[in-house]
C-alpha angles and dihedrals in degrees: 000000000000119000121233093254093052091049091050092053092048091048092050093052095051106027118122094210137004099274096037111133105139109040118124089252092058094044092051091050093048092047090050092054092047090048091053092049093047092046090056090049091052092052089059094039107035094169096058096110095167091061090045089058090050090050091054091049090052092049090051091049092049090049092053091050090049090049089052092050092046093054098042106033116014094178094056090043092054091045092051095048090051092046096049095038095235127155120250 
């Protein structure tokens, strides 16, 4: 899990405005950090199937947020992909 400080730094780097905590950009960034942390956990614990299921759910959720951004605001989508280093 992400600590409160790590979440705050992620939100600051991606937020659209000062009080932004729930936009699609922020949610994608937080999900990406959680996915990275869980992927490291699963490399150490390959038989943890319950966590693997949670990882797949997070990846699907991130994909749906990215699809929403791509259809509604292509400029924000491209900027976010570049900032987070994700594949298209």
